[in-house]
C-alpha positions as CSV (number, residue, x, y, z in Angstrom):
1,X,42.0,-15.3,18.9
2,X,44.2,-18.0,20.6
3,X,43.5,-21.5,20.2
4,X,44.1,-23.4,23.6
5,X,43.9,-26.9,23.3
6,X,44.1,-28.9,26.8
7,X,43.2,-32.4,27.5
8,X,39.9,-34.0,27.5
9,X,39.9,-34.3,31.4
10,X,37.2,-31.2,31.5
11,X,40.1,-28.6,31.6
12,X,39.7,-27.3,28.1
13,X,38.8,-24.1,27.3
14,X,36.8,-23.3,24.2
15,X,37.9,-19.7,22.9
16,X,37.7,-20.4,19.5
17,X,33.9,-19.8,18.1
18,X,34.2,-23.0,16.0
19,X,33.5,-24.8,19.4
20,X,30.6,-23.0,20.6
21,X,27.5,-24.5,20.1
22,X,25.4,-23.4,17.3
23,X,28.0,-20.6,16.2
24,X,27.9,-19.4,13.2
25,X,31.1,-17.3,13.0
26,X,32.4,-19.6,10.3
27,X,29.6,-18.5,7.9
28,X,30.5,-21.5,5.5
29,X,29.7,-24.1,8.1
30,X,31.9,-24.9,11.2
31,X,29.9,-24.9,14.4
32,X,28.4,-27.6,16.4
33,X,30.8,-30.3,17.7
34,X,33.3,-28.7,15.0
35,X,31.2,-30.3,12.3
36,X,29.3,-28.9,9.7
37,X,26.1,-26.8,10.8
38,X,23.2,-28.4,9.3
39,X,20.5,-26.7,7.5
40,X,18.0,-26.1,10.2
41,X,20.6,-24.3,12.4
42,X,21.9,-22.1,9.6
43,X,18.4,-21.1,9.2
44,X,17.3,-20.6,12.9
45,X,20.3,-18.4,13.1
46,X,19.3,-16.3,10.3
47,X,15.8,-15.5,11.8
48,X,16.7,-15.0,15.3
49,X,19.6,-12.2,14.5
50,X,19.4,-8.7,13.2
51,X,20.3,-8.8,9.4
52,X,22.6,-5.9,9.5
53,X,24.5,-6.2,12.7
54,X,24.6,-9.8,13.3
55,X,22.6,-9.3,17.1
56,X,19.9,-11.2,18.6
57,X,16.8,-10.0,17.1
58,X,15.0,-8.0,20.0
59,X,11.6,-5.5,19.5
60,X,11.3,-3.0,18.3
61,X,11.7,-4.8,14.8
62,X,11.4,-3.4,11.3
63,X,11.6,-5.1,7.9
64,X,13.1,-4.0,4.6
65,X,11.2,-4.5,1.1
66,X,13.3,-7.7,0.2
67,X,11.9,-9.4,3.4
68,X,14.8,-8.9,5.9
69,X,14.2,-8.1,9.6
70,X,16.6,-5.7,11.6
71,X,16.5,-4.2,15.0
72,X,15.2,-0.9,14.5
73,X,17.7,1.0,16.4
74,X,20.6,-0.7,14.4
75,X,19.4,-0.1,11.2
76,X,18.3,3.6,11.8
77,X,21.7,4.5,13.5
78,X,23.2,3.3,10.0
79,X,21.0,5.5,8.2
80,X,21.7,8.5,10.1
81,X,25.4,7.8,9.8
82,X,24.9,7.2,5.7
83,X,27.0,3.9,5.9
84,X,24.6,1.9,4.3
85,X,24.9,3.8,1.1
86,X,28.4,2.5,0.7
87,X,27.2,-1.2,1.0
88,X,25.8,-2.9,-2.0
89,X,23.7,-5.3,0.1
90,X,21.9,-2.4,1.9
91,X,21.6,0.1,-0.9
92,X,17.7,-0.6,-1.4
93,X,17.3,0.9,2.2
94,X,17.8,5.0,1.5
95,X,15.4,6.2,4.0
96,X,13.0,5.5,7.0
97,X,10.1,4.9,4.6
98,X,11.5,1.8,3.1
99,X,10.9,0.0,6.1
100,X,8.1,-1.4,7.7
101,X,7.4,-1.4,11.6
102,X,6.7,-5.1,12.8
103,X,4.2,-6.5,15.0
104,X,6.1,-9.5,16.5
105,X,4.4,-12.3,18.8
106,X,7.0,-13.2,21.9
107,X,6.9,-16.8,22.5
108,X,6.2,-17.6,26.2
109,X,8.3,-20.5,26.2
110,X,11.3,-18.4,25.4
111,X,13.6,-17.9,28.2
112,X,16.3,-14.8,27.6
113,X,18.6,-16.6,30.0
114,X,18.7,-19.7,27.9
115,X,19.6,-18.4,24.5
116,X,21.2,-21.2,23.4
117,X,18.4,-23.6,23.4
118,X,16.8,-24.0,20.4
119,X,13.4,-22.2,21.1
120,X,12.4,-19.3,19.1
121,X,11.7,-16.0,20.4
122,X,8.6,-15.2,18.1
123,X,5.8,-17.3,17.2
124,X,2.7,-16.9,14.6
125,X,-0.1,-15.5,16.8
126,X,-2.8,-17.7,14.9
127,X,-1.1,-21.4,14.5
128,X,1.5,-20.9,17.4
129,X,4.2,-22.2,15.1
130,X,7.8,-21.2,16.1
131,X,9.7,-18.8,13.9
132,X,12.7,-20.9,14.1
133,X,13.5,-21.0,10.2
134,X,12.0,-24.2,9.8
135,X,8.7,-22.5,8.5
136,X,8.2,-19.8,6.2
137,X,6.8,-16.6,8.0
138,X,5.3,-13.5,6.5
139,X,4.7,-9.5,6.9
140,X,1.5,-7.8,6.6
141,X,2.2,-4.8,4.4
142,X,-0.7,-2.8,6.0
143,X,-0.5,-3.8,9.7
144,X,3.0,-5.1,10.1
145,X,2.2,-8.1,11.7
146,X,4.4,-11.2,11.5
147,X,2.7,-14.4,11.3
148,X,3.1,-17.7,9.5
149,X,2.6,-18.5,5.9
150,X,0.4,-21.4,6.9
151,X,-2.0,-19.2,8.7
152,X,-2.7,-17.0,5.6
153,X,-3.2,-20.1,3.5
154,X,-5.5,-21.6,5.7
155,X,-7.7,-18.3,6.5
156,X,-6.9,-16.1,3.3
157,X,-8.0,-16.0,-0.5
158,X,-5.4,-15.6,-3.1
159,X,-6.4,-11.9,-3.5
160,X,-5.9,-11.2,0.0
161,X,-2.5,-12.9,0.3
162,X,-0.8,-10.4,-2.3
163,X,-0.9,-8.1,0.7
164,X,2.0,-10.1,2.6
165,X,5.5,-10.3,1.8
166,X,7.3,-13.4,2.7
167,X,10.2,-13.1,5.1
168,X,14.1,-14.4,4.6
169,X,13.7,-14.9,0.5
170,X,16.3,-17.3,-0.7
171,X,19.0,-15.4,-2.5
172,X,17.4,-15.9,-6.3
173,X,14.3,-14.4,-4.8
174,X,16.0,-11.6,-3.1
175,X,17.9,-10.7,-6.3
176,X,14.4,-10.7,-8.1
177,X,13.1,-8.3,-5.8
178,X,16.0,-6.1,-5.5
179,X,15.8,-5.9,-9.4
180,X,12.3,-5.1,-9.2
181,X,12.9,-2.1,-6.8
182,X,15.9,-0.6,-8.9
183,X,13.3,-0.8,-12.1
184,X,10.3,0.8,-10.1
185,X,12.6,3.3,-8.8
186,X,13.7,4.2,-12.3
187,X,10.4,4.2,-13.7
188,X,9.5,6.6,-10.8
189,X,12.0,8.7,-11.5
190,X,11.6,8.9,-15.3
191,X,8.0,9.9,-14.6
192,X,9.3,12.9,-12.2
193,X,11.4,13.8,-15.2
194,X,8.7,13.8,-17.7
195,X,6.3,15.8,-15.2
196,X,9.0,18.4,-14.9
197,X,9.4,18.8,-18.8
198,X,6.0,18.8,-19.1
199,X,5.6,21.6,-16.5
200,X,8.2,23.7,-17.8
201,X,6.5,23.5,-21.7
202,X,3.2,24.5,-19.7
203,X,5.1,27.4,-18.2
204,X,6.7,28.4,-21.2
205,X,3.4,28.5,-23.4
206,X,1.7,30.5,-20.3
207,X,4.6,33.0,-20.3
208,X,4.3,33.2,-23.9
209,X,0.5,33.9,-24.0
210,X,1.1,36.6,-21.1
211,X,3.6,38.4,-23.0
212,X,1.3,38.2,-26.1
213,X,-1.4,40.0,-23.8
214,X,0.8,42.2,-22.5
215,X,1.9,43.5,-25.9
216,X,-1.7,43.9,-27.2
217,X,-2.4,45.9,-24.1
218,X,0.2,48.2,-24.6
219,X,-0.8,48.6,-28.2
220,X,-4.6,49.4,-27.3
221,X,-3.3,51.9,-24.6
222,X,-1.3,53.6,-27.4
223,X,-4.1,53.6,-29.6
224,X,-6.3,55.1,-27.2
225,X,-4.1,57.9,-26.5
226,X,-3.8,59.1,-30.0
227,X,-7.7,58.7,-30.4
228,X,-8.1,60.6,-27.2
229,X,-5.6,63.3,-28.8
230,X,-7.4,63.7,-32.2
231,X,-10.8,63.7,-30.5
232,X,-9.5,66.8,-28.4
233,X,-8.8,68.5,-31.7
234,X,-12.1,68.3,-33.2
235,X,-13.3,70.6,-30.2
236,X,-10.6,72.8,-29.8
237,X,-9.8,75.8,-31.7
238,X,-6.3,77.2,-31.2
239,X,-5.2,80.7,-31.9
240,X,-4.7,84.2,-30.2
241,X,-8.8,84.0,-28.9
242,X,-8.1,80.2,-27.8
243,X,-8.4,81.3,-24.0
244,X,-9.9,84.7,-22.5
245,X,-9.9,85.7,-18.5
246,X,-8.4,82.3,-18.0
247,X,-11.6,80.4,-19.7
248,X,-11.4,78.5,-22.6
249,X,-14.7,79.7,-24.4
250,X,-14.1,77.6,-27.8
251,X,-15.0,74.1,-25.9
252,X,-18.1,72.3,-26.8
253,X,-18.7,71.4,-23.3
254,X,-17.5,73.5,-20.1
255,X,-16.1,71.2,-17.3
256,X,-18.2,70.9,-14.6
257,X,-21.2,72.7,-15.9
258,X,-23.4,70.2,-18.3
259,X,-25.3,72.9,-19.6
260,X,-22.2,75.3,-20.5
261,X,-22.8,75.1,-24.3
262,X,-20.4,77.5,-26.0
263,X,-21.6,78.8,-29.8
264,X,-19.4,77.5,-32.5
């Protein structure tokens, strides 16, 4: 960018971001009045912008499992083009299910035409505290509602607080959550592998038993045939007079005539 410097007669043209009020282009601190950006300003810029694109946070908004907010369209587009998997910072977002739809409460005092003012775009629906980075906010894992931490402290028990995720964690807390997700995914993967091995083992056992049953059945069929042949030979007399006039007169029973006995 050009660095145009003119006199202080009102004709100064600010083209470098360091001259812009509230700018965060220099992430390490140049901003208001060319000096160091104070902590409140940095926090404010952090909560009002999409984590992945840096654009103004606008509904619809989603939250990742680490507690960062994103413009839904921005993060979905990156999921579709698979660009997130190449960025370690966003490697915890692999699919849409890794994101929670947020229910935001617009701030009636916010004016879109006056974005540079220190007025937050969203507020807590219970305490009416502005989401400006000065006060911690949380996300309901069940409903997706975004409210201030103060609200759940005042109206909820400790057990109910477990259903909430604090937004915009510190770097230490974010690392802790990231490691927890990695461990959880590994355990889930290991369980799937163990389940698959157990299933294969069961199938092998079933196949072995089925094979034994088939072999036994084949053996019984074979034995049945042999017994049938032996049984037939007991009642048949072979020889020249075995048949006469096309009829077998030496069988004990005549087929189709239960009373047709033959002398032995």
